[in-house]
C-alpha positions, -999 to +999 in steps of 0.1 A: +609+702+590+628+674+575+598+661+558+586+694+543+620+702+530+621+667+512+586+676+500+603+710+486+634+696+473+612+668+455+591+694+437+620+713+428+636+684+410+601+673+394+600+711+378+633+704+361+631+669+352+596+668+338+580+683+307+548+705+312+521+676+306+546+653+330+543+679+358+506+678+351+500+644+353+522+639+383+503+663+404+471+648+393+483+615+404+499+626+437+468+649+449+437+637+432+416+652+460+428+688+448+418+682+414+392+712+406+395+729+439+427+749+432+424+780+410+438+774+375+460+803+380+475+790+413+481+754+398+497+769+370+522+788+392+529+756+415+535+739+378+558+766+368+532+767+338+517+798+322+480+798+329+477+796+290+499+764+287+480+748+318+446+757+297+459+742+265+473+711+283+439+702+300+420+707+267+442+685+248+446+658+275+408+662+284+417+667+322+390+684+347+415+700+370 
């Protein structure tokens, strides 16, 4: 339970400290195995982005998540 709570706190802090490109880059770095497997709408919600913003970021950065 403590590990889960620690991960939730880390995610919350990340949402507040990093900008949108930073959040996407961190997710891709921490979870490369999930790349392309999570629906874009769900990933956007997890990263606190709109689906449109996520789509623009991925086009600009050339990422295939």
